[in-house]
BAPA-118054 format. One record per residue (C-alpha): x, y, z; residue in one letter. Coordinates in pm, 1 decimal, decimal comma. Layout:
{{X Y Z} A};
...
END
This chain:
{{0,0 0,0 0,0} X};
{{289,2 231,9 76,7} X};
{{442,9 189,8 -268,0} X};
{{107,9 245,0 -434,9} X};
{{55,0 552,3 -221,0} X};
{{394,7 685,5 -323,1} X};
{{313,6 632,0 -690,1} X};
{{-14,2 816,3 -657,3} X};
{{162,6 1092,8 -465,6} X};
{{422,0 1127,6 -741,4} X};
{{155,3 1140,6 -1010,6} X};
{{-26,2 1409,5 -815,5} X};
{{298,6 1603,6 -766,9} X};
{{375,7 1595,6 -1138,0} X};
{{23,7 1700,1 -1233,2} X};
{{33,3 1985,8 -983,4} X};
{{364,6 2096,7 -1130,6} X};
{{208,7 2106,4 -1475,7} X};
{{-101,3 2285,8 -1354,6} X};
{{89,9 2539,1 -1146,5} X};
{{277,7 2664,3 -1450,2} X};
{{19,9 2607,4 -1723,4} X};
{{-325,6 2603,4 -1569,6} X};
{{-441,0 2863,2 -1820,0} X};
{{-215,3 2814,4 -2119,5} X};
{{-138,4 2438,1 -2106,0} X};
{{173,3 2508,2 -2313,8} X};
{{509,5 2679,9 -2299,5} X};
{{475,5 3055,5 -2337,7} X};
{{686,9 3370,0 -2337,1} X};
{{594,0 3718,9 -2223,5} X};
{{751,8 3869,2 -2536,6} X};
{{511,2 3656,0 -2738,7} X};
{{534,1 3867,1 -3055,9} X};
{{892,0 3739,1 -3105,7} X};
{{776,8 3373,9 -3106,6} X};
{{501,4 3372,7 -3372,7} X};
{{481,6 2995,4 -3411,9} X};
{{367,5 2964,7 -3050,9} X};
{{80,1 3200,8 -3136,2} X};
{{-23,9 3059,7 -3473,9} X};
{{173,2 2863,1 -3738,0} X};
{{30,6 3098,5 -4003,8} X};
{{200,5 3401,8 -3844,0} X};
{{547,9 3286,9 -3945,8} X};
{{705,5 3497,0 -4217,7} X};
{{512,2 3817,2 -4139,2} X};
{{813,2 4041,8 -4086,8} X};
{{1027,4 4276,0 -4296,5} X};
{{1310,7 4059,2 -4417,5} X};
{{1395,9 3721,4 -4567,9} X};
{{1514,6 3542,2 -4256,9} X};
{{1483,8 3574,8 -3881,4} X};
{{1648,1 3384,3 -3596,6} X};
{{1534,7 3430,1 -3237,1} X};
{{1663,3 3302,4 -2903,7} X};
{{1464,7 3343,1 -2581,3} X};
{{1536,6 3272,1 -2214,4} X};
{{1287,9 3294,0 -1927,7} X};
{{1339,7 3255,2 -1551,4} X};
{{1014,2 3243,5 -1351,2} X};
{{904,3 3209,5 -985,1} X};
{{1252,8 3228,7 -835,9} X};
{{1106,1 3419,9 -540,5} X};
{{857,5 3140,0 -463,8} X};
{{1018,7 2805,2 -536,0} X};
{{1280,6 2636,1 -751,6} X};
{{1269,8 2860,7 -1060,6} X};
{{1107,3 2750,0 -1384,4} X};
{{1350,5 2800,8 -1671,4} X};
{{1249,1 2806,9 -2036,3} X};
{{1487,7 2816,2 -2331,5} X};
{{1378,3 2862,6 -2690,6} X};
{{1526,8 2912,0 -3036,0} X};
{{1335,4 2962,2 -3358,0} X};
{{1407,5 3033,6 -3722,5} X};
{{1207,5 3153,1 -4022,2} X};
{{1331,3 3169,8 -4382,5} X};
{{1120,3 3299,3 -4672,1} X};
{{1124,4 3166,7 -5027,1} X};
{{950,0 3411,1 -5266,1} X};
{{827,3 3287,3 -5604,5} X};
{{578,7 3365,0 -5875,9} X};
{{306,4 3111,0 -5952,7} X};
{{70,8 3186,4 -6243,7} X};
{{160,9 3557,6 -6228,8} X};
{{83,5 3567,2 -5855,4} X};
{{333,9 3650,8 -5583,8} X};
{{363,0 3354,9 -5346,0} X};
{{593,2 3324,9 -5046,4} X};
{{666,7 3000,7 -4868,9} X};
{{820,4 3015,5 -4521,3} X};
{{999,5 2731,2 -4347,8} X};
{{1029,9 2757,6 -3972,5} X};
{{1160,8 2562,3 -3676,5} X};
{{1084,9 2593,2 -3305,4} X};
{{1299,1 2421,4 -3041,0} X};
{{1205,5 2472,0 -2675,2} X};
{{1304,2 2326,5 -2343,4} X};
{{1127,3 2400,0 -2015,6} X};
{{1257,8 2275,1 -1677,6} X};
{{1044,0 2311,2 -1364,6} X};
{{1025,2 2206,7 -1002,1} X};
{{1207,6 1977,9 -762,8} X};
{{1200,0 1678,2 -996,4} X};
{{1345,0 1880,7 -1288,8} X};
{{1026,1 1807,9 -1480,0} X};
{{1114,4 1902,7 -1837,0} X};
{{930,9 1954,4 -2162,3} X};
{{1122,9 1951,0 -2489,9} X};
{{966,5 2047,8 -2823,2} X};
{{1111,9 2013,8 -3171,6} X};
{{854,3 2152,5 -3412,5} X};
{{921,5 2218,7 -3782,4} X};
{{668,9 2447,1 -3953,5} X};
{{569,6 2549,8 -4306,0} X};
{{362,1 2843,1 -4426,9} X};
{{233,3 2962,1 -4766,2} X};
{{137,1 3328,9 -4824,7} X};
{{-50,6 3434,9 -5138,3} X};
{{-65,9 3797,9 -5242,8} X};
{{-432,4 3898,6 -5271,4} X};
{{-391,6 4276,5 -5312,4} X};
{{-139,1 4559,9 -5331,2} X};
{{-25,9 4495,1 -4974,9} X};
{{-252,5 4206,2 -4871,8} X};
{{-158,2 3843,8 -4810,5} X};
{{-355,4 3534,8 -4713,1} X};
{{-148,2 3274,0 -4530,3} X};
{{-194,9 2917,1 -4418,9} X};
{{49,1 2715,7 -4213,6} X};
{{100,4 2404,9 -4005,9} X};
{{346,4 2286,1 -3743,8} X};
{{414,6 1924,1 -3649,2} X};
{{683,3 1747,8 -3453,1} X};
{{793,7 1558,2 -3146,0} X};
{{739,0 1644,1 -2781,1} X};
{{908,2 1487,4 -2481,4} X};
{{834,1 1515,3 -2109,6} X};
{{1053,5 1361,4 -1839,6} X};
{{1148,9 1392,3 -1473,3} X};
{{1438,6 1290,1 -1248,5} X};
{{1315,0 1063,1 -963,4} X};
{{1650,7 1084,9 -782,7} X};
{{1568,7 1445,2 -690,3} X};
{{1240,6 1352,1 -518,4} X};
{{1188,2 1270,1 -149,6} X};
{{889,7 1034,0 -108,4} X};
{{692,3 949,8 204,2} X};
{{853,1 608,4 264,6} X};
{{1190,2 783,8 306,9} X};
{{1074,1 959,5 624,8} X};
{{1154,1 756,3 939,4} X};
{{1024,5 867,1 1282,0} X};
{{1264,2 858,5 1573,7} X};
{{1180,9 788,9 1939,8} X};
{{1239,9 1151,4 2039,3} X};
{{975,4 1273,5 1795,8} X};
{{1218,1 1384,8 1527,3} X};
{{1262,5 1211,2 1194,1} X};
{{1538,4 1124,4 950,2} X};
{{1530,8 1081,5 573,0} X};
{{1650,7 758,1 416,2} X};
{{1870,1 794,8 105,2} X};
{{1652,2 551,9 -91,5} X};
{{1288,6 471,3 -165,2} X};
{{1103,2 147,1 -237,7} X};
{{915,2 315,7 -515,7} X};
{{995,2 168,4 -858,7} X};
{{966,5 395,6 -1161,8} X};
{{905,7 201,4 -1480,2} X};
{{882,4 511,0 -1696,4} X};
{{1036,6 853,0 -1640,0} X};
{{1001,6 981,4 -1996,0} X};
{{715,1 1007,0 -2244,1} X};
{{725,1 1104,2 -2613,1} X};
{{436,5 1203,1 -2836,3} X};
{{354,9 1364,6 -3170,6} X};
{{181,1 1701,8 -3188,8} X};
{{13,1 1886,3 -3476,8} X};
{{-106,1 2246,8 -3514,4} X};
{{-240,2 2454,8 -3803,3} X};
{{-366,4 2806,3 -3870,2} X};
{{-461,3 3081,9 -4113,7} X};
{{-389,8 3455,9 -4114,3} X};
{{-460,0 3764,6 -4322,6} X};
{{-225,7 4062,3 -4341,8} X};
{{-310,1 4393,7 -4509,4} X};
{{-292,1 4774,0 -4479,1} X};
{{-558,9 5027,6 -4393,0} X};
{{-353,6 5309,2 -4548,4} X};
{{10,0 5388,3 -4627,5} X};
{{91,7 5428,2 -4259,0} X};
{{-106,5 5145,9 -4098,5} X};
{{-57,5 4768,1 -4124,7} X};
{{-262,7 4499,1 -3954,7} X};
{{-304,6 4124,2 -3937,9} X};
{{-559,2 3882,5 -3796,0} X};
{{-531,9 3507,4 -3755,8} X};
{{-676,9 3190,6 -3608,2} X};
{{-499,7 2868,7 -3520,0} X};
{{-572,1 2528,8 -3369,3} X};
{{-315,2 2351,0 -3151,4} X};
{{-301,0 1984,8 -3035,0} X};
{{-525,6 1873,6 -3320,6} X};
{{-464,4 1505,5 -3244,2} X};
{{-528,7 1543,5 -2868,1} X};
{{-209,3 1352,4 -2776,0} X};
{{-219,6 1137,9 -2461,2} X};
{{43,4 1220,2 -2199,1} X};
{{126,4 1028,8 -1880,9} X};
{{393,0 827,8 -1700,3} X};
{{165,8 553,0 -1562,1} X};
{{-50,2 305,8 -1752,0} X};
{{-414,5 390,5 -1701,0} X};
{{-329,5 738,4 -1573,7} X};
{{-279,7 927,8 -1898,1} X};
{{-444,7 1257,2 -1981,4} X};
{{-523,3 1410,3 -2318,9} X};
{{-397,4 1755,5 -2407,9} X};
{{-693,8 1974,8 -2485,4} X};
{{-726,9 2130,2 -2826,5} X};
{{-636,8 2499,1 -2809,4} X};
{{-806,2 2752,7 -3033,8} X};
{{-612,1 3076,2 -3087,4} X};
{{-718,9 3416,0 -3219,1} X};
{{-445,1 3667,4 -3301,0} X};
{{-433,2 4030,7 -3407,0} X};
{{-179,5 4307,9 -3452,6} X};
{{-182,1 4663,5 -3582,4} X};
{{103,5 4902,0 -3656,8} X};
{{60,7 5275,9 -3710,8} X};
{{352,4 5492,4 -3830,4} X};
{{268,9 5824,3 -3663,9} X};
{{577,0 5999,8 -3807,6} X};
{{885,7 5919,8 -4013,0} X};
{{1058,9 5810,8 -3693,3} X};
{{783,3 5687,7 -3462,5} X};
{{548,3 5393,4 -3467,5} X};
{{277,9 5258,7 -3237,2} X};
{{215,9 4881,1 -3233,0} X};
{{-63,8 4683,3 -3068,9} X};
{{-67,1 4304,8 -3019,8} X};
{{-334,0 4069,5 -2889,8} X};
{{-395,7 3695,0 -2846,3} X};
{{-682,4 3491,2 -2706,7} X};
{{-650,8 3116,5 -2638,7} X};
{{-936,3 2884,4 -2543,4} X};
{{-927,0 2510,5 -2466,4} X};
{{-1160,2 2239,7 -2600,9} X};
{{-1199,7 1865,1 -2555,2} X};
{{-1152,3 1616,6 -2838,4} X};
{{-1523,2 1658,4 -2920,8} X};
{{-1484,4 2039,1 -2926,5} X};
{{-1666,1 2093,2 -2600,2} X};
{{-1540,8 2410,2 -2433,0} X};
{{-1332,7 2336,4 -2121,5} X};
{{-1369,8 2682,2 -1969,0} X};
{{-996,2 2758,6 -1950,5} X};
{{-875,2 3055,9 -2151,7} X};
{{-584,3 3298,6 -2169,6} X};
{{-566,3 3655,4 -2298,9} X};
{{-247,8 3848,9 -2362,1} X};
{{-224,7 4200,6 -2506,6} X};
{{46,7 4461,4 -2549,6} X};
{{120,2 4812,7 -2668,2} X};
{{465,0 4909,3 -2799,4} X};
{{611,6 5244,8 -2902,9} X};
{{906,5 5243,7 -3143,2} X};
{{1138,2 5536,5 -3212,4} X};
{{1404,0 5528,4 -3486,3} X};
{{1720,5 5728,3 -3429,9} X};
{{1780,8 5816,5 -3794,6} X};
{{1535,3 5926,1 -4061,5} X};
{{1746,9 5801,5 -4351,0} X};
{{1742,7 5435,8 -4244,6} X};
{{1580,6 5206,3 -3992,6} X};
{{1878,2 5014,3 -3853,9} X};
{{1881,8 5174,6 -3507,7} X};
{{1576,8 5219,2 -3287,9} X};
{{1444,7 5177,8 -2935,7} X};
{{1108,7 5031,5 -2838,3} X};
{{931,1 5044,4 -2504,9} X};
{{597,8 4902,6 -2406,2} X};
{{366,1 4738,7 -2160,5} X};
{{219,4 4389,0 -2190,7} X};
{{-62,4 4234,0 -1991,2} X};
{{-147,4 3870,0 -1933,6} X};
{{-501,7 3847,4 -1799,1} X};
{{-522,5 3800,0 -1420,6} X};
{{-155,3 3701,5 -1410,7} X};
{{101,9 3972,5 -1481,9} X};
{{177,7 4324,9 -1596,8} X};
{{495,2 4320,2 -1804,2} X};
{{712,3 4622,0 -1889,3} X};
{{938,3 4556,5 -2188,1} X};
{{1219,2 4738,6 -2367,7} X};
{{1392,3 4655,0 -2697,0} X};
{{1700,6 4795,4 -2865,3} X};
{{1756,2 4742,3 -3237,4} X};
{{2103,8 4793,4 -3380,7} X};
{{2158,1 4704,8 -3745,4} X};
{{2023,2 4351,1 -3793,1} X};
{{2011,8 4260,0 -3422,9} X};
{{1739,2 4324,8 -3168,6} X};
{{1767,7 4258,1 -2796,2} X};
{{1464,9 4272,5 -2570,7} X};
{{1417,2 4243,8 -2194,8} X};
{{1099,4 4217,9 -1988,6} X};
{{991,8 4144,0 -1632,1} X};
{{663,2 3994,6 -1511,2} X};
{{506,4 4186,9 -1223,6} X};
{{282,0 3919,5 -1075,7} X};
{{-78,7 4024,3 -998,1} X};
{{-236,2 3680,0 -957,7} X};
{{-347,9 3511,4 -634,4} X};
{{14,4 3410,6 -586,1} X};
{{108,8 3774,2 -517,9} X};
{{130,9 3721,2 -139,3} X};
{{393,4 3450,6 -181,6} X};
{{568,2 3598,9 -484,6} X};
{{569,6 3956,5 -349,9} X};
{{463,6 4060,6 -702,5} X};
{{779,4 3909,8 -848,6} X};
{{724,1 3688,2 -1150,2} X};
{{988,4 3626,1 -1413,0} X};
{{1271,1 3782,4 -1611,5} X};
{{1288,8 3725,6 -1985,3} X};
{{1557,2 3802,7 -2242,1} X};
{{1521,4 3780,6 -2621,4} X};
{{1781,9 3817,9 -2896,3} X};
{{1688,9 3814,4 -3263,6} X};
{{1866,6 3853,8 -3596,5} X};
{{1676,9 3966,1 -3905,6} X};
{{1815,4 4022,6 -4254,8} X};
{{1776,7 3984,2 -4629,2} X};
{{1947,1 3729,3 -4852,6} X};
{{2151,2 3942,1 -5092,6} X};
{{2255,4 3652,7 -5316,9} X};
{{1903,8 3583,5 -5436,8} X};
{{1790,0 3606,4 -5797,7} X};
{{1685,7 3967,1 -5880,3} X};
{{1348,0 3839,8 -6002,9} X};
{{1281,5 3691,0 -5659,1} X};
{{1399,2 4007,2 -5483,9} X};
{{1137,6 4207,3 -5673,8} X};
{{866,5 3972,6 -5549,4} X};
{{671,3 4135,8 -5269,9} X};
{{666,1 3942,7 -4941,8} X};
{{446,2 3992,3 -4634,2} X};
{{590,3 4242,1 -4384,0} X};
{{458,9 4417,8 -4077,9} X};
{{527,4 4764,8 -3942,5} X};
{{809,4 5014,8 -3993,2} X};
{{686,5 5072,8 -4346,8} X};
{{813,0 5430,8 -4378,1} X};
{{1141,0 5405,3 -4189,4} X};
{{1261,3 5061,2 -4304,3} X};
{{1463,0 5098,3 -4626,1} X};
{{1440,7 4725,9 -4699,0} X};
{{1063,4 4720,6 -4718,8} X};
{{942,7 4637,4 -5066,9} X};
END
């Protein structure tokens, strides 16, 4: 009975670890979400001014409360413009690699997710895109870092000692599964100074089963995403950008679970030089519903952009966290491929924002 109790206790501990971090989102997420488009919607990849973009992100969360949750992520997007039946078409290949480590047991989630996206020009500055993302996921934990209840031994004086071993046997400490997501988006302009996009995506289409014990597996809920963004160039040097996402979870039969997440943000960008757009500073404020207020600052120099943000916790955990949430750092590289065929260079690709101050925009 003791071993069975320990197994049930471990399962509960692992599930609580998952829920504590992802009760609303169910998935890995970053505060600077606009720099990780594939986590928002596979159809949002490629909507930037350039031919290629590489992004690295690091997040450290809840250090003031418990063993910190650390998330590492790298992503890449490369565009391939072409003309098909006299229509400008852009294909984008992307790749997301993430690793999240949380809690006493070093419970980790690793994702390797290739993505593909096709954008078709439907107007002077309008594009309709469709994309999908599919790959492998792995979750694992380290049982040697756990202390289970059969390791506690009471002494005659009322104290207790902890044995260096447990009778609990772990048959499986790692689980792998396949995941699939897809989405659509539409990008256009309201006028020469204002760009916008809207999109919708569906994650965990196959409802993969996840669990370390036979008969105790759970299914990841489908996650429906709605995305939007708008950029307004208010002068030759200044730009105002708004972002927004809404995520809602559904069962395999598309019954609403009642768990949702909303994240929004406003950013103000100022370029230092009117003649080109290779140096600018951006400041803003992000908000994750009932969870955190997030100030953010970005510095763009030439083809590199570095961003930093900090979560000011406003959830029910505020008493324990003392309003401290998590620090996040993002580094991205964005450029054009100069060696491309001139006919491909003249092909118009989807871009977003900085339309008047970015000399590369075409």
